[in-house]
Each structure stands twice: as structure tokens, then as C-alpha cells.
N, C-alpha and C positions, 0 to 999 in steps of 0.2 A: 790581685784580688778582684774577683768579679762581684759586683753588687747584687748578689742573688736575692736578697730581700726586696730590693727595688724591682727586680724582674718579676718576682712573685706578686708584688703589689700591682704592677701594671696588668698582669694576666688576670688576677683575681678581681680587681676593682673595675676592669673593663667588662666583666661578666663572662670572660672567656674560660677561665679555669674554674673547676668545680671542687667541692670538698674532697672528692675521690682523688683528683689530681694532686692537690697539695698534701693530702694525708699520705698517699702512696709515696711521694717524693720524700717527705719527712721520715716516714718509717724506714725507708731505704737508707737515709742518712744516719739515722739512729743505729741501725744494724751495723753500719760500717764505722762507728765511732765509739771510742771508749768513754768519752765525755761530751755528749752532744750539747750544743748551745741551747739555752733556755728557749729562744724563739723557735727553734726547730721542734722542740718538744711541744710547744704551744701549737704549732701547725699540725702536728700529729694528732693532737687531741681536739682541735677546733672543728666544729661542724657548720659554722656560719662565718660570714665575713666579719660580722660584728665582734666575734671572739678574737679576730686577728688584728684589729685596729691597734691595740697597745703593743703587743710583741713585735709586730711588723714595723710599726712606726719607730719603736726604739732601735731596732736593728737597722732600719734605713738611716737613721741619724748616725749610728755607729759607722756604717759604711761610708757616709759622707765625710765624717771626721777622718777615717782611715785614708780615704782617697784625697782628702784636702780640697774638695770642691763639692758644690751642690749637684745633686743628680735630679734630672727632670725626667719623669716617666710619661709625659703626655704623648710623645710620638709613638712610643711602644703601645700605649693604651689605644691609640687610633688604629695601629696595626692589628691589635688583637680584636678590636671591634670589626674591622674589615674582614678579618679571618672568620669571625662568627657569621658574618653575612655570607661569605663564600662557602661555608659549611652548611648553610641553610638554617642556621639557628635564629637569624634575624631576617625579616623581609628587607627589601631594598629601602623602602621608605623609613622603616624603623631604624635601620642602620644609619641612614643619613641624618635622622633626627638625633640619635644619641651621639654620633660623631660630631655633629654641629654644636651640640651642647658642650661636649668635651673641648672642642677647639675654641669655643667662645670663652670658657672659664678655666681651661686647663693650662698645662705648661708646655704644650707642643708648639711647633712652629708653623702649623698650618692655619691659615686664616679661615675663620668660620664662614665668611661670606662666600668663599669658593664652594663650600659644602652646601650652604643654604641655596645658592644659585641652582645647583643640580636638583635639590629637593623641590624648589619652587617650580622648575620646569617639569619635573616628574608629576607633581600634583596637577599642573595644567594639562599635561598630556593624558593623564589618567581620566580626568574629567571629560576630555574631548574624545577619548577613545583612540588617540593616536599612539603609534609605536614609541617606545622609549629605550630600545636596546642600545642606542648610541650613548645614552646617559650612563648606562652600566659601563660601557667602554671608557667613557670619560672618567668615571670613578676609579676604574681599574688603573688608569694612568696616574691619577692623582694620589691614590693610596698605595701604589706598589712599593715605594721606598719605606713606608711605615710598616707594611706587611713584612718586608724583608727584615726589618729590625725586630719585629715580634717573633719571626721564625728563628732568628739567631738566638734570641733570648730563650725561646722555648726549648731549643736543642740542648741548652745547658741545664734545663729543669727536668725534662722527662726523657724517657727512652724512645717512645714512639710518637710520631707526628699524626695529628688528625688528618683524615682524608677529605679533600675538597671535592664536593659533588659537581 
């Protein structure tokens, strides 16, 4: 059993997935099932993240019980945030800010200090007009494993992968 509700929670609450994404997936699941689960129907009908809190939360708990262990979505959320940056949905500074906040209070294993270190150097360089391409390369190395995790989860959720610019 794959913890699909946990995968959706990571994609949705990182800001990566939109209502079009989760509704399309849920509608497809409903079409292929004689008796779709309540939470899938809720995804199909939901137009906002707030509407998903209860059904996703309940299914996430069910998945943890079925698997017999706690599931932490922080690393995948970081990967989805990074992917949003790579797709041009977030500026580099905005990405580092939201990723730092997630790392500081989330369930991932990345230390927030490593993210805030890049952000602080970025801000300094932007003020002085110096180049900061090397900081993007540093973030690429830091976030690559989290991006890989997000991509693996996304493959199970949707048919097509967003293109990185």
C-alpha cells in the first residue's frame, strides 16, 4: 500500500499541487472504482486546501495505522517547494524563505540553518549587486534528494510531469 493521501498532502500543502491536479486525479480514481473511498470523493469536490484538511487528515491517519508507523511528509514538501522554484512558480528568495520555514517547523530532516545560510548570502549579494549563481548551484545540490522524492510521489499521483524551465 502506498500512502497516497500523504503524498497528496505533501504536494498540496507545499503549494505545488492545484485544485485542478487533485480533482483530475480523484475523478479518474472515481471513474475506475465501483465504490470510491470518501476521501477521494472529497478531493473531487474540493476547490480549496481548507476543504481537504479533514478528509486528507483522516486518510493520512488510516494509512499510518495500516502501515504501522508514522509517515513524515516534510522531505517531500521540501522537494515540491524546490520543484515550484525550478518551474518558475517561486523566486529563489521566496523559495528559500518558505523552505526554511518548513525545515524549521516541519517533519523533514533538513536543517533550516543550511537553507537560511543560503538565503542570507543571497540577500547580501543582491544588496551589493554581486552574482549569486553559485548559490543556486548550492541549493541544487542541497535539495536534489528531496526533489527526487517529490518526483517519485508525483509519478504515482498524476500522468504527466510538469516541465522545468
